[in-house]
C-alpha positions as CSV (number, residue, x, y, z in Angstrom):
1,M,-49.3,29.2,40.5
2,T,-51.7,30.6,37.8
3,A,-52.3,29.5,34.3
4,S,-50.0,32.7,33.0
5,N,-47.0,31.9,35.3
6,W,-47.4,28.1,34.2
7,N,-47.3,29.0,30.7
8,W,-44.5,31.2,31.5
9,L,-42.6,28.7,33.0
10,L,-43.4,26.0,30.5
11,T,-41.7,28.4,28.0
12,F,-38.6,29.5,29.5
13,V,-38.2,25.4,30.4
14,G,-38.4,24.5,27.0
15,T,-36.5,27.3,25.6
16,V,-33.5,26.4,28.2
17,A,-34.0,22.8,26.8
18,S,-33.8,24.1,23.1
19,I,-30.7,26.0,23.6
20,V,-29.2,22.9,25.9
21,G,-30.2,20.6,22.4
22,I,-28.6,22.8,20.0
23,V,-25.3,23.1,22.5
24,F,-25.1,19.1,22.7
25,S,-25.7,18.5,18.9
26,W,-23.1,20.8,18.1
27,L,-20.5,19.4,20.4
28,A,-21.7,15.9,19.0
29,W,-21.0,17.5,15.6
30,I,-17.5,18.4,16.4
31,Q,-16.7,14.9,18.1
32,A,-17.8,13.0,15.2
33,T,-15.8,15.6,12.6
34,G,-12.6,14.5,14.7
35,A,-13.3,10.7,14.8
36,K,-13.8,11.0,11.0
37,K,-10.6,12.6,10.5
38,A,-9.3,9.9,13.0
39,A,-10.9,7.2,10.7
40,E,-9.3,8.5,7.5
41,E,-5.7,8.8,9.4
42,A,-6.0,5.4,10.6
43,S,-7.6,3.8,7.4
44,K,-4.3,5.6,5.5
45,A,-1.6,4.3,7.9
46,V,-3.3,0.4,7.4
47,R,-3.8,0.8,3.9
48,T,0.2,2.1,3.6
49,Q,1.3,-0.4,6.1
50,E,-0.6,-3.2,3.5
51,T,1.6,-1.6,0.8
52,A,4.8,-2.2,2.5
53,Y,3.8,-5.7,3.0
54,E,3.0,-6.2,-0.2
55,F,6.3,-5.1,-2.1
56,S,8.4,-7.1,1.1
57,K,6.6,-10.0,-0.1
58,M,7.1,-9.3,-3.7
59,A,11.2,-8.8,-3.0
60,T,10.9,-12.2,-1.4
61,D,9.5,-13.7,-4.4
62,A,12.0,-12.2,-6.2
63,K,14.8,-13.5,-3.9
64,S,13.3,-16.7,-4.9
65,L,13.5,-15.7,-8.9
66,L,17.4,-15.0,-8.3
67,E,17.9,-18.4,-6.3
68,S,16.0,-20.2,-9.2
69,V,18.1,-18.5,-11.5
70,Q,21.4,-19.2,-9.5
71,T,20.6,-23.3,-9.2
72,R,19.6,-23.3,-12.8
73,Q,15.9,-24.3,-12.1
74,R,14.4,-23.8,-15.5
75,E,10.8,-23.9,-14.8
76,K,10.7,-22.5,-11.2
77,A,12.2,-19.5,-12.7
78,V,9.8,-18.9,-15.3
79,I,7.0,-19.5,-13.1
80,A,8.5,-16.8,-10.3
81,A,9.3,-14.3,-13.1
82,T,5.5,-14.4,-14.5
83,D,4.0,-14.4,-11.4
84,L,5.8,-11.6,-10.2
85,A,5.5,-9.4,-13.0
86,H,1.5,-10.1,-12.7
87,A,1.5,-9.3,-8.9
88,L,3.8,-6.1,-9.6
89,M,1.3,-4.7,-12.2
90,I,-1.7,-5.1,-9.9
91,A,0.0,-4.1,-6.9
92,R,1.3,-0.8,-8.7
93,D,-1.9,0.2,-9.7
94,R,-4.0,-0.9,-6.6
95,R,-1.4,0.5,-4.5
96,A,-0.2,4.0,-6.7
97,H,-1.6,6.4,-4.1
98,Y,0.7,5.0,-1.7
99,L,4.0,4.7,-3.7
100,P,6.6,7.2,-4.0
101,V,6.3,9.6,-6.3
102,G,8.2,8.9,-9.6
103,F,7.9,5.3,-8.8
104,S,8.0,3.7,-12.1
105,S,7.6,-0.4,-12.2
106,E,8.1,-0.5,-15.8
107,L,11.7,-1.5,-15.5
108,C,11.4,-4.1,-13.3
109,V,7.9,-5.7,-15.6
110,D,10.2,-5.6,-18.6
111,N,13.1,-7.1,-16.8
112,L,10.6,-10.0,-15.3
113,H,9.1,-10.1,-18.8
114,R,12.1,-10.7,-20.4
115,I,13.8,-13.2,-17.9
116,G,10.6,-15.3,-18.6
117,T,10.8,-15.2,-22.0
118,L,14.5,-15.7,-22.2
119,L,14.1,-19.2,-20.0
120,A,10.9,-20.4,-21.6
121,T,12.8,-20.1,-25.2
122,E,16.0,-20.6,-24.8
123,G,17.2,-21.5,-21.5
124,F,19.8,-20.6,-19.4
125,P,22.6,-18.7,-21.3
126,K,25.4,-20.6,-22.2
127,I,27.5,-18.0,-22.1
128,D,29.0,-16.3,-18.6
129,S,28.9,-12.4,-19.8
130,Q,24.8,-12.8,-20.6
131,M,24.4,-15.3,-17.7
132,E,26.0,-12.6,-15.4
133,K,23.6,-10.0,-17.3
134,L,20.8,-12.3,-16.5
135,L,21.5,-12.6,-12.7
136,D,22.2,-8.3,-12.1
137,R,18.5,-8.0,-14.0
138,C,17.2,-10.6,-11.0
139,H,19.4,-8.4,-8.6
140,Q,18.1,-5.3,-9.8
141,I,14.0,-6.3,-9.7
142,H,15.0,-7.6,-6.0
143,G,17.0,-4.5,-5.0
144,S,14.0,-2.2,-6.6
145,L,11.3,-3.8,-4.3
146,C,13.2,-3.8,-1.3
147,G,13.8,-0.3,-2.1
148,I,10.0,0.7,-2.3
149,A,9.1,-1.5,0.6
150,G,11.5,0.4,2.6
151,V,10.2,3.6,1.4
152,V,6.6,3.2,2.2
153,D,7.3,1.8,5.1
154,R,9.5,4.5,6.1
155,T,7.0,7.4,5.1
156,E,4.2,5.6,6.9
157,E,6.7,5.6,9.9
158,G,7.2,8.9,9.5
159,S,3.8,9.9,9.7
160,K,3.3,8.5,12.8
161,Q,5.9,10.9,14.3
């Protein structure tokens, strides 16, 4: 083979290798785009599950608050109300993107502050109607947190299907 033929052959092989390299690069880019999308979806699913778990845990804490009020354990109820209000304020800001549209924790936080303040300053109400109102607030808080956990969990399950 002459030098001219070798040059032509090497140029042809180099061109083919460049085209193959471009094709493989393009295929890798497509794979990477799909992998990035899958990773983002997995991340969102995990955060949604964490949100549902966090609100389920707060619902359990609200149940403990309710039990403390029902059994008239003042100190335990004050601590539970304060801790739950704190946890809820943190969670609502950190998990806002994963909560249902229109969810407002203000009523729960306000009720928790009222419960904590009432019990810390005055103790348990002596009048039955006021005690019922206190228990109703505790039930509302528990129900709201259970509901939010359920809605977030259903939303996450719906996105899987």
